[in-house]
PDB file of N, H, CA, C and O in Angstrom:
ATOM      1  N   MET A   1       0.849  -1.329  -0.593  1.00  0.00           N
ATOM      2  CA  MET A   1       0.534   0.207  -0.232  1.00  0.00           C
ATOM      3  C   MET A   1       1.354   1.351  -0.199  1.00  0.00           C
ATOM      4  O   MET A   1       2.183   1.558   0.687  1.00  0.00           O
ATOM      5  N   ALA A   2       1.141   2.074  -1.124  1.00  0.00           N
ATOM      6  H   ALA A   2       0.467   1.906  -1.844  1.00  0.00           H
ATOM      7  CA  ALA A   2       1.163   2.812  -1.000  1.00  0.00           C
ATOM      8  C   ALA A   2       1.222   4.695   0.086  1.00  0.00           C
ATOM      9  O   ALA A   2       0.464   5.632  -0.164  1.00  0.00           O
ATOM     10  N   GLY A   3       2.126   4.705   0.996  1.00  0.00           N
ATOM     11  H   GLY A   3       2.742   3.944   1.199  1.00  0.00           H
ATOM     12  CA  GLY A   3       2.508   5.705   1.447  1.00  0.00           C
ATOM     13  C   GLY A   3       1.857   4.941   3.226  1.00  0.00           C
ATOM     14  O   GLY A   3       1.537   5.698   4.142  1.00  0.00           O
ATOM     15  N   SER A   4       1.808   3.804   3.324  1.00  0.00           N
ATOM     16  H   SER A   4       2.068   3.189   2.580  1.00  0.00           H
ATOM     17  CA  SER A   4       1.437   4.167   4.512  1.00  0.00           C
ATOM     18  C   SER A   4       3.322   3.481   5.008  1.00  0.00           C
ATOM     19  O   SER A   4       4.346   3.708   4.365  1.00  0.00           O
ATOM     20  N   CYS A   5       3.221   2.758   6.135  1.00  0.00           N
ATOM     21  H   CYS A   5       2.389   2.573   6.657  1.00  0.00           H
ATOM     22  CA  CYS A   5       4.181   2.344   7.406  1.00  0.00           C
ATOM     23  C   CYS A   5       4.161   2.170   7.876  1.00  0.00           C
ATOM     24  O   CYS A   5       3.072   2.677   8.143  1.00  0.00           O
ATOM     25  N   ASP A   6       4.604   1.344   9.328  1.00  0.00           N
ATOM     26  H   ASP A   6       5.488   0.932   9.110  1.00  0.00           H
ATOM     27  CA  ASP A   6       4.956   0.425  10.161  1.00  0.00           C
ATOM     28  C   ASP A   6       5.399   0.977  11.067  1.00  0.00           C
ATOM     29  O   ASP A   6       4.886   2.086  10.918  1.00  0.00           O
ATOM     30  N   PRO A   7       6.092   1.050  12.075  1.00  0.00           N
ATOM     31  CA  PRO A   7       6.861   1.448  13.344  1.00  0.00           C
ATOM     32  C   PRO A   7       7.911   1.213  12.682  1.00  0.00           C
ATOM     33  O   PRO A   7       8.740   1.877  12.060  1.00  0.00           O
ATOM     34  N   PRO A   8       7.608  -0.557  13.084  1.00  0.00           N
ATOM     35  CA  PRO A   8       9.765  -1.438  12.783  1.00  0.00           C
ATOM     36  C   PRO A   8      10.392  -0.651  11.369  1.00  0.00           C
ATOM     37  O   PRO A   8      11.544  -0.406  11.009  1.00  0.00           O
ATOM     38  N   ALA A   9       9.390  -0.455  10.920  1.00  0.00           N
ATOM     39  H   ALA A   9       8.455  -0.654  11.212  1.00  0.00           H
ATOM     40  CA  ALA A   9      10.227  -0.548   8.960  1.00  0.00           C
ATOM     41  C   ALA A   9      10.495   1.374   9.132  1.00  0.00           C
ATOM     42  O   ALA A   9      11.619   1.866   9.038  1.00  0.00           O
ATOM     43  N   LEU A  10       9.555   1.993   9.321  1.00  0.00           N
ATOM     44  H   LEU A  10       8.642   1.593   9.398  1.00  0.00           H
ATOM     45  CA  LEU A  10      10.463   3.582  10.403  1.00  0.00           C
ATOM     46  C   LEU A  10      11.756   3.749  10.688  1.00  0.00           C
ATOM     47  O   LEU A  10      12.662   4.300  10.062  1.00  0.00           O
ATOM     48  N   GLN A  11      11.706   2.931  12.217  1.00  0.00           N
ATOM     49  H   GLN A  11      10.970   2.483  12.725  1.00  0.00           H
ATOM     50  CA  GLN A  11      12.883   2.639  12.717  1.00  0.00           C
ATOM     51  C   GLN A  11      14.549   2.752  12.294  1.00  0.00           C
ATOM     52  O   GLN A  11      15.553   3.398  12.595  1.00  0.00           O
ATOM     53  N   ILE A  12      14.026   1.459  11.221  1.00  0.00           N
ATOM     54  H   ILE A  12      13.211   0.935  10.978  1.00  0.00           H
ATOM     55  CA  ILE A  12      15.175   0.916   9.866  1.00  0.00           C
ATOM     56  C   ILE A  12      15.979   2.111   9.001  1.00  0.00           C
ATOM     57  O   ILE A  12      17.051   2.502   8.539  1.00  0.00           O
ATOM     58  N   ASN A  13      14.979   2.282   9.123  1.00  0.00           N
ATOM     59  H   ASN A  13      14.108   1.965   9.498  1.00  0.00           H
ATOM     60  CA  ASN A  13      15.226   3.492   7.442  1.00  0.00           C
ATOM     61  C   ASN A  13      16.033   4.818   8.084  1.00  0.00           C
ATOM     62  O   ASN A  13      17.006   5.505   7.774  1.00  0.00           O
ATOM     63  N   LEU A  14      14.750   4.749   9.483  1.00  0.00           N
ATOM     64  H   LEU A  14      13.959   4.191   9.735  1.00  0.00           H
ATOM     65  CA  LEU A  14      15.889   6.585   9.560  1.00  0.00           C
ATOM     66  C   LEU A  14      15.974   5.665  11.313  1.00  0.00           C
ATOM     67  O   LEU A  14      15.166   5.302  12.167  1.00  0.00           O
ATOM     68  N   GLY A  15      17.067   5.635  11.157  1.00  0.00           N
ATOM     69  H   GLY A  15      17.723   5.930  10.463  1.00  0.00           H
ATOM     70  CA  GLY A  15      17.741   5.024  12.329  1.00  0.00           C
ATOM     71  C   GLY A  15      17.916   5.799  13.878  1.00  0.00           C
ATOM     72  O   GLY A  15      18.939   6.232  14.409  1.00  0.00           O
ATOM     73  N   TYR A  16      16.024   5.784  14.530  1.00  0.00           N
ATOM     74  H   TYR A  16      15.194   5.432  14.099  1.00  0.00           H
ATOM     75  CA  TYR A  16      15.095   6.612  15.555  1.00  0.00           C
ATOM     76  C   TYR A  16      15.552   5.222  16.041  1.00  0.00           C
ATOM     77  O   TYR A  16      16.073   4.342  15.355  1.00  0.00           O
ATOM     78  N   SER A  17      15.204   5.185  17.591  1.00  0.00           N
ATOM     79  H   SER A  17      14.781   5.899  18.148  1.00  0.00           H
ATOM     80  CA  SER A  17      14.676   4.323  18.207  1.00  0.00           C
ATOM     81  C   SER A  17      13.576   4.063  18.298  1.00  0.00           C
ATOM     82  O   SER A  17      12.837   5.019  18.535  1.00  0.00           O
ATOM     83  N   LEU A  18      12.898   2.606  18.154  1.00  0.00           N
ATOM     84  H   LEU A  18      13.499   1.830  17.961  1.00  0.00           H
ATOM     85  CA  LEU A  18      11.449   2.724  18.464  1.00  0.00           C
ATOM     86  C   LEU A  18      10.425   3.224  19.175  1.00  0.00           C
ATOM     87  O   LEU A  18       9.200   3.127  19.103  1.00  0.00           O
ATOM     88  N   LYS A  19      11.005   3.649  19.713  1.00  0.00           N
ATOM     89  H   LYS A  19      12.000   3.728  19.772  1.00  0.00           H
ATOM     90  CA  LYS A  19      10.625   4.733  21.272  1.00  0.00           C
ATOM     91  C   LYS A  19       9.863   5.782  20.652  1.00  0.00           C
ATOM     92  O   LYS A  19       8.655   6.008  20.593  1.00  0.00           O
ATOM     93  N   THR A  20      11.623   6.787  19.882  1.00  0.00           N
ATOM     94  H   THR A  20      12.605   6.603  19.930  1.00  0.00           H
ATOM     95  CA  THR A  20      10.816   7.869  19.359  1.00  0.00           C
ATOM     96  C   THR A  20      10.269   8.021  17.781  1.00  0.00           C
ATOM     97  O   THR A  20      10.564   9.093  17.253  1.00  0.00           O
ATOM     98  N   VAL A  21       9.787   7.420  17.268  1.00  0.00           N
ATOM     99  H   VAL A  21       9.547   6.550  17.697  1.00  0.00           H
ATOM    100  CA  VAL A  21       9.628   6.882  16.245  1.00  0.00           C
ATOM    101  C   VAL A  21       8.087   6.703  16.153  1.00  0.00           C
ATOM    102  O   VAL A  21       7.335   7.270  15.360  1.00  0.00           O
ATOM    103  N   LYS A  22       7.716   5.670  17.264  1.00  0.00           N
ATOM    104  H   LYS A  22       8.327   5.209  17.908  1.00  0.00           H
ATOM    105  CA  LYS A  22       6.125   5.827  17.782  1.00  0.00           C
ATOM    106  C   LYS A  22       5.527   7.235  18.611  1.00  0.00           C
ATOM    107  O   LYS A  22       4.310   7.397  18.699  1.00  0.00           O
ATOM    108  N   ARG A  23       6.240   7.969  19.048  1.00  0.00           N
ATOM    109  H   ARG A  23       7.229   7.837  18.976  1.00  0.00           H
ATOM    110  CA  ARG A  23       6.616   8.172  20.169  1.00  0.00           C
ATOM    111  C   ARG A  23       6.090  10.248  18.434  1.00  0.00           C
ATOM    112  O   ARG A  23       5.235  11.088  18.718  1.00  0.00           O
ATOM    113  N   GLU A  24       6.555  10.279  17.682  1.00  0.00           N
ATOM    114  H   GLU A  24       7.249   9.597  17.452  1.00  0.00           H
ATOM    115  CA  GLU A  24       6.477  10.684  16.098  1.00  0.00           C
ATOM    116  C   GLU A  24       5.069  10.332  15.817  1.00  0.00           C
ATOM    117  O   GLU A  24       3.946  10.833  15.773  1.00  0.00           O
ATOM    118  N   LEU A  25       5.462   9.633  15.712  1.00  0.00           N
ATOM    119  H   LEU A  25       6.375   9.226  15.748  1.00  0.00           H
ATOM    120  CA  LEU A  25       3.268   9.683  15.217  1.00  0.00           C
ATOM    121  C   LEU A  25       2.461   9.542  15.755  1.00  0.00           C
ATOM    122  O   LEU A  25       1.484   9.934  15.116  1.00  0.00           O
ATOM    123  N   GLU A  26       2.269   9.261  16.452  1.00  0.00           N
ATOM    124  H   GLU A  26       3.063   8.943  16.971  1.00  0.00           H
ATOM    125  CA  GLU A  26       1.322  10.095  17.699  1.00  0.00           C
ATOM    126  C   GLU A  26       1.362  11.149  17.686  1.00  0.00           C
ATOM    127  O   GLU A  26       0.269  11.672  17.467  1.00  0.00           O
ATOM    128  N   THR A  27       2.531  12.092  17.889  1.00  0.00           N
ATOM    129  H   THR A  27       3.418  11.666  18.067  1.00  0.00           H
ATOM    130  CA  THR A  27       2.124  13.207  17.433  1.00  0.00           C
ATOM    131  C   THR A  27       1.505  13.938  15.884  1.00  0.00           C
ATOM    132  O   THR A  27       0.908  14.987  15.643  1.00  0.00           O
ATOM    133  N   LEU A  28       1.941  12.917  15.123  1.00  0.00           N
ATOM    134  H   LEU A  28       2.426  12.064  15.318  1.00  0.00           H
ATOM    135  CA  LEU A  28       1.082  13.234  13.539  1.00  0.00           C
ATOM    136  C   LEU A  28      -0.304  12.719  13.441  1.00  0.00           C
ATOM    137  O   LEU A  28      -1.140  12.851  12.547  1.00  0.00           O
ATOM    138  N   ARG A  29      -0.343  12.124  14.532  1.00  0.00           N
ATOM    139  H   ARG A  29       0.336  12.017  15.258  1.00  0.00           H
ATOM    140  CA  ARG A  29      -1.732  10.951  14.111  1.00  0.00           C
ATOM    141  C   ARG A  29      -2.749  12.212  15.209  1.00  0.00           C
ATOM    142  O   ARG A  29      -3.973  12.248  15.087  1.00  0.00           O
ATOM    143  N   LEU A  30      -2.162  12.952  16.006  1.00  0.00           N
ATOM    144  H   LEU A  30      -1.167  12.922  16.105  1.00  0.00           H
ATOM    145  CA  LEU A  30      -3.241  13.764  16.481  1.00  0.00           C
ATOM    146  C   LEU A  30      -3.165  14.907  16.100  1.00  0.00           C
ATOM    147  O   LEU A  30      -3.912  15.383  16.956  1.00  0.00           O
ATOM    148  N   ALA A  31      -2.860  15.781  15.487  1.00  0.00           N
ATOM    149  H   ALA A  31      -2.254  15.394  14.792  1.00  0.00           H
ATOM    150  CA  ALA A  31      -2.489  16.617  14.694  1.00  0.00           C
ATOM    151  C   ALA A  31      -3.417  16.736  13.622  1.00  0.00           C
ATOM    152  O   ALA A  31      -3.916  17.759  13.153  1.00  0.00           O
ATOM    153  N   GLY A  32      -3.635  15.127  13.191  1.00  0.00           N
ATOM    154  H   GLY A  32      -3.231  14.296  13.573  1.00  0.00           H
ATOM    155  CA  GLY A  32      -4.579  14.698  11.806  1.00  0.00           C
ATOM    156  C   GLY A  32      -3.981  14.361  10.293  1.00  0.00           C
ATOM    157  O   GLY A  32      -4.494  14.222   9.183  1.00  0.00           O
ATOM    158  N   ARG A  33      -2.911  14.314  10.713  1.00  0.00           N
ATOM    159  H   ARG A  33      -2.494  14.428  11.615  1.00  0.00           H
ATOM    160  CA  ARG A  33      -1.519  14.479   9.372  1.00  0.00           C
ATOM    161  C   ARG A  33      -1.105  12.038   9.021  1.00  0.00           C
ATOM    162  O   ARG A  33      -0.225  11.267   8.639  1.00  0.00           O
ATOM    163  N   ILE A  34      -2.442  12.057   9.505  1.00  0.00           N
ATOM    164  H   ILE A  34      -3.157  12.683   9.814  1.00  0.00           H
ATOM    165  CA  ILE A  34      -1.753   9.888   9.873  1.00  0.00           C
ATOM    166  C   ILE A  34      -2.268   9.671  10.615  1.00  0.00           C
ATOM    167  O   ILE A  34      -2.232  10.184  11.734  1.00  0.00           O
ATOM    168  N   GLU A  35      -3.320   8.315   9.992  1.00  0.00           N
ATOM    169  H   GLU A  35      -3.350   7.898   9.084  1.00  0.00           H
ATOM    170  CA  GLU A  35      -4.045   7.678  10.866  1.00  0.00           C
ATOM    171  C   GLU A  35      -3.778   5.940  10.746  1.00  0.00           C
ATOM    172  O   GLU A  35      -3.080   5.358   9.915  1.00  0.00           O
ATOM    173  N   PHE A  36      -4.351   5.522  11.544  1.00  0.00           N
ATOM    174  H   PHE A  36      -4.918   5.995  12.218  1.00  0.00           H
ATOM    175  CA  PHE A  36      -3.562   3.711  12.223  1.00  0.00           C
ATOM    176  C   PHE A  36      -5.344   2.663  11.293  1.00  0.00           C
ATOM    177  O   PHE A  36      -6.497   2.331  11.570  1.00  0.00           O
ATOM    178  N   ILE A  37      -4.324   2.606  10.154  1.00  0.00           N
ATOM    179  H   ILE A  37      -3.388   2.876   9.929  1.00  0.00           H
ATOM    180  CA  ILE A  37      -5.231   1.424   9.241  1.00  0.00           C
ATOM    181  C   ILE A  37      -5.043  -0.458   9.804  1.00  0.00           C
ATOM    182  O   ILE A  37      -4.285  -1.334   9.387  1.00  0.00           O
ATOM    183  N   GLY A  38      -5.977  -0.476  10.760  1.00  0.00           N
ATOM    184  H   GLY A  38      -6.593   0.236  11.099  1.00  0.00           H
ATOM    185  CA  GLY A  38      -5.793  -1.880  11.074  1.00  0.00           C
ATOM    186  C   GLY A  38      -5.999  -2.981  12.119  1.00  0.00           C
ATOM    187  O   GLY A  38      -7.163  -3.072  11.730  1.00  0.00           O
ATOM    188  N   PRO A  39      -5.947  -3.717  12.897  1.00  0.00           N
ATOM    189  CA  PRO A  39      -5.267  -4.107  13.548  1.00  0.00           C
ATOM    190  C   PRO A  39      -4.414  -4.052  14.316  1.00  0.00           C
ATOM    191  O   PRO A  39      -3.365  -4.582  13.951  1.00  0.00           O
ATOM    192  N   SER A  40      -4.432  -3.466  15.585  1.00  0.00           N
ATOM    193  H   SER A  40      -5.284  -3.036  15.881  1.00  0.00           H
ATOM    194  CA  SER A  40      -3.316  -2.928  16.340  1.00  0.00           C
ATOM    195  C   SER A  40      -1.786  -4.029  16.113  1.00  0.00           C
ATOM    196  O   SER A  40      -0.843  -3.627  15.432  1.00  0.00           O
ATOM    197  N   LYS A  41      -1.775  -5.003  16.594  1.00  0.00           N
ATOM    198  H   LYS A  41      -2.542  -5.330  17.147  1.00  0.00           H
ATOM    199  CA  LYS A  41      -0.773  -5.685  15.866  1.00  0.00           C
ATOM    200  C   LYS A  41      -0.166  -5.406  14.606  1.00  0.00           C
ATOM    201  O   LYS A  41       1.036  -5.152  14.537  1.00  0.00           O
ATOM    202  N   ALA A  42      -1.241  -5.448  13.155  1.00  0.00           N
ATOM    203  H   ALA A  42      -2.218  -5.655  13.211  1.00  0.00           H
ATOM    204  CA  ALA A  42      -0.839  -5.636  12.391  1.00  0.00           C
ATOM    205  C   ALA A  42      -0.868  -4.594  11.265  1.00  0.00           C
ATOM    206  O   ALA A  42      -0.212  -4.777  10.240  1.00  0.00           O
ATOM    207  N   GLY A  43      -1.867  -3.153  11.509  1.00  0.00           N
ATOM    208  H   GLY A  43      -2.400  -3.004  12.342  1.00  0.00           H
ATOM    209  CA  GLY A  43      -1.926  -2.355  11.093  1.00  0.00           C
ATOM    210  C   GLY A  43      -0.818  -1.972  10.967  1.00  0.00           C
ATOM    211  O   GLY A  43       0.177  -2.486  11.477  1.00  0.00           O
ATOM    212  N   THR A  44      -0.881  -0.454   9.855  1.00  0.00           N
ATOM    213  H   THR A  44      -1.689  -0.037   9.440  1.00  0.00           H
ATOM    214  CA  THR A  44       0.197   0.675   9.407  1.00  0.00           C
ATOM    215  C   THR A  44      -0.819   2.198  10.075  1.00  0.00           C
ATOM    216  O   THR A  44      -1.951   2.385  10.519  1.00  0.00           O
ATOM    217  N   TYR A  45       0.431   3.024   9.789  1.00  0.00           N
ATOM    218  H   TYR A  45       1.351   2.872   9.428  1.00  0.00           H
ATOM    219  CA  TYR A  45       0.113   4.348   9.459  1.00  0.00           C
ATOM    220  C   TYR A  45      -0.662   4.994   7.674  1.00  0.00           C
ATOM    221  O   TYR A  45      -0.185   4.572   6.621  1.00  0.00           O
ATOM    222  N   GLN A  46      -1.313   5.553   7.684  1.00  0.00           N
ATOM    223  H   GLN A  46      -1.701   5.896   8.540  1.00  0.00           H
ATOM    224  CA  GLN A  46      -1.173   6.002   6.422  1.00  0.00           C
ATOM    225  C   GLN A  46      -1.171   7.672   6.488  1.00  0.00           C
ATOM    226  O   GLN A  46      -0.674   8.010   7.562  1.00  0.00           O
ATOM    227  N   LEU A  47      -1.492   8.598   5.839  1.00  0.00           N
ATOM    228  H   LEU A  47      -1.896   8.323   4.967  1.00  0.00           H
ATOM    229  CA  LEU A  47      -1.076   9.733   5.393  1.00  0.00           C
ATOM    230  C   LEU A  47      -3.005   9.777   4.986  1.00  0.00           C
ATOM    231  O   LEU A  47      -3.909   9.173   4.407  1.00  0.00           O
ATOM    232  N   VAL A  48      -2.680  10.974   5.802  1.00  0.00           N
ATOM    233  H   VAL A  48      -1.946  11.464   6.272  1.00  0.00           H
ATOM    234  CA  VAL A  48      -4.171  11.085   4.966  1.00  0.00           C
ATOM    235  C   VAL A  48      -4.803  11.684   4.164  1.00  0.00           C
ATOM    236  O   VAL A  48      -4.224  12.766   4.065  1.00  0.00           O
ATOM    237  N   GLY A  49      -5.812  11.674   3.379  1.00  0.00           N
ATOM    238  H   GLY A  49      -6.283  10.795   3.459  1.00  0.00           H
ATOM    239  CA  GLY A  49      -6.107  12.259   2.429  1.00  0.00           C
ATOM    240  C   GLY A  49      -5.291  11.489   0.858  1.00  0.00           C
ATOM    241  O   GLY A  49      -5.651  11.864  -0.258  1.00  0.00           O
ATOM    242  N   THR A  50      -4.016  10.230   1.078  1.00  0.00           N
ATOM    243  H   THR A  50      -3.724   9.926   1.985  1.00  0.00           H
ATOM    244  CA  THR A  50      -4.080   9.372  -0.042  1.00  0.00           C
ATOM    245  C   THR A  50      -4.971   7.736   0.173  1.00  0.00           C
ATOM    246  O   THR A  50      -5.057   6.951  -0.772  1.00  0.00           O
TER     247      THR A  50
END
C-alpha cells in the first residue's frame, strides 16, 4: 500500500529508536496528518488524504 508504514520499518529506515518513532507517529496522528489502519498488531499508519 503506497503511503503507509509501520513503526519497525521506520525505525530501520530512519535510524531512530522505536520509542522515538512511536512518539512522533502519535504526535502526527493527534495533529490529523496520519491515521492508523487495521488491527493493533498488524496495522499501518497512512497519510490522511491518500
